[in-house]
N, C-alpha and C positions, 0 to 999 in steps of 0.2 A: 470405434471410439474416435479415431482421427477425423472421420466424416462429421461427427457431432461437434468436434472442435472447430472445424471449418464453418459450420453453421453458426456457432457462437461468434466467431470472428466477424462474419458478415452482419450478425445481429447487432454487435457493439458498434460496427462501422455505420450501420443505419441509424442507430440512436445518436451517434456523433453528428451525423448530417442534420438530423432533426433539431438537436440542441443548438448547433451553430446557426441554422436558419432562423430559429426563434431569437437568438441573440442579435442577429444582423437586421432583423426587421424592426419596425417602429415600436416603441415601448408601450403605445396605447393598447396593444394587443397583449393580454395577460399570458404568462407562461403556463402551458397546460401541465401543471405539476401532477394532478391526479392521473391524467392520461399517461404521463411518463412512469409513474409508480406502478400502474397496471401492466404496462408493456415490460418494464424492468422486472416485475415479478415473474412473468412468463419466461424471460431470458434467464433469470436466476434459478428457476426450477430446473431448466435444462442444464445450466452450469453446475448446479448441485449434483445432478445425476452423473455428469462426466467426471467430476472430481471424486465423488465418494463411492460410486458403484463398483469400480475395480477393487477398491480397498476393502469394502464391506464383504464383497464376494469372496475374497481371499483371506479375510480377517487379518490383514497386515496393513501397516502404514507405509505407503510408497514415498520414498524421498529421493527424487532425482531432479536434474536440472529443469526439464520440461514440466514435470508434474508439480514441482515446488512453485514454479512460476504460475501455473494454472491455479494452484491452491491459494496463493497469496492474492492473486487477482480476484478470485471468488470472494475472499474475505474482505477485500477493499470495497468491492461493489456491494456486498451485503451490508457492511458498515454504513456506506452511503445511503442505501435504500432505507435501512432502519432509522438512521439519523434524519432523513428528509421529512419524516412525520413529526419531528419535534423541533428541529433547527431549520433556519433558512440557509440552505446550502446551494441556492441557485448560483450558477456560475461554475461550481466545482465540476459539474458534468461535462463542461467544455473541454476539460483536460482528462477527466477520469475515463470517459468512454473511448476516446481515441487511444489513450495509453493502454486500456484493456485490450482493444483490438490488436494493437501492435505487440504487446507482450504475449498474447495468446498465439499470434502468428509466429513469434520467435519460439514459443514452446512447441508448436506444431512442426516447425522446421528443424529444431534441435532438441529432440526429446531427451537425449542423454542416455545414461544407463542407470535406471532407477534401482535403488536398493530397498528390499522389503524388510521391515522390522516388525516383530510381533507386537500386537497392541497390548498384551498383558505385561509388558515391561513398563512398569509405572514410572520409574526414573526417566526413561527415555521419553515417555509420553508427556511428562511435565516439562521437560526441556524443550522438546520440539513444538508442542502446542503453545507454550508461552512465547517462544521465539517467533513462530509464525504470526501469532496475534500482534506481537510487537512490530514486526515488519509491516503488517497491514496497517496498523495505526500510524506508524511513521510514514508510510506511503501516503496516507490521507493527509497528514500534517504537512508533508512536503508539497502536495498539490495546493493546500491552503496557503502555504508560503508563497508559491508562484502566484496564486490569486491575489494575495496581499500586495505583491510587487506590481501586478497589473493595475489593481485599484489605486495604489499610490501613484502610479504613472499617470492615470487619468486625473487624479486630484491636482497634480502639478502642471497639467496642461492649461494653457490660457483659454482654449476653446472647449466648451463642454460638448460631448458627443452623446447621442441618444442611448448608445449601448452602455453608458456608464451606470445608468440607473438599474440595469439588469443585475448588477453585482450587489452583494450585501454591503452594508457599511463596513468601513475599514476596521473599526473597533470590534465589531462582531466577528469578523474573520480572525482577527488576532486572538480574541478570547477563546474561540474554538480551537485554534492552533495550539495554544498553550495547554488547554485541557487535554488534547490528544497527546501532546508531548509528555505530560505528567503520567498519564496512564501507560503510554508506550514505554517510558523509562522504567516504571515499576516492573512491567513484564520482561523487558530486556535484562534487568537486574536478576530476576528469577531465572531466566534462561542461562545467564552467564554463571551464576552461582551453582545451579544444578548441573550444568555441563562441566564445571571444574571439580566440584566436590564429588560428584558421582560419575566421573569420567569413565572409570572402568566398567561400571554397570551400564552406562549409556553407549560408549563407543568400544568397549572391550580393551581399552588401553589407558594408561595414566595420562593426565593432562600434560601437554608440552607446548612449547612456543612455536607457533606456525604463522603463516601468512594470514590465515583466518583469525587467529587470536590477536595479532597486532592490529588489524583493521577493526576488529570487533571492539577491542579496548579503546582504540582511538575514537570511534563513534560514540561509545558510552561516555567517555570523558567530555566530548564536545557537548553532548546532550546535558550532562551534569552541569557544565559551566553555563550553558544557556539558561537552564532553570534557576540556578543559584543567582546569576546576575539579574534575571528577571524579578526574583523575589527580593533581593537585597538592594538593587540599584534601579529597579523599574526599567530594565533593558527592554527595548522594543524597537519597532520600525524596520527599515530595509535591511540593516545590518543583521538583525536577528533572522530575518527571512533567508538571507543568503547563507548564514551559518547552518540553518536547518537543512537546507539543500545540500551543503557540503557534507554534513554528518550523515545524511541518508545515502549519499554516493559512497562514503566510506563503509557504511553498513552493508550495502549491496556488494561491494568489493570483497568484504569479509566472507559472505556466504556464497553468493552466486559467482563471484570471481574464482573462488577455489573450486566450486563445482564445475564451472566451465572448463577450467584447466584440466581437472581430473577426468571428467566424463566426455568432453567434446574433443579437446586437443590430444589427449593421450588415451 
């Protein structure tokens, strides 16, 4: 399986090179979206196999540092691929593909010590699946926030560059970002409530205050404030984009930070 993971790393690296070359060349040449979708489909099929084959074979859900990174990356790429048929996501692949290659490389180098949970534990499945989907959605919205900052940077430059037209309009990026934030916030709330109320059924112990809890609550509160201020005060622009990035970093510290300390350092 580690060999297949290496193949995936090189595949996403190759897709990164193709996307960046299309971005750098003259805009008169249209972006080969259909070609990318076909190539990405083949990569996604291989990625799906590497993620789910060991779990379906053993009928357990593997939750470890490396496998969780692999699973969330798979979800993010899948969300991008499905969304590319309906939305104009051009430009997002400039960050998504290199990040996917880098995260999978980290997962390959630091697999951690995966814990197997039986899939018949419904409370655990609700908690983990809602959390993983929330992380994937927030990952996409964070990349959209970065794309929004780049688009905003181009808009404020005195000289227009050809690469600027490669990116979607700023309002379209912002609209997609807030749609993703709303869906991710609902899923994160479900994960938080299920993890707290059914803590003994999920983790075998009552809920307690930990590093993971503190950063998880902090990121939930930041996302809540962002959404409330957007709906009540029409909050938007660069400040929102930066807070989306800060909240995602806090969320990653909550989950992967604790896993890194427990599985890699100790």
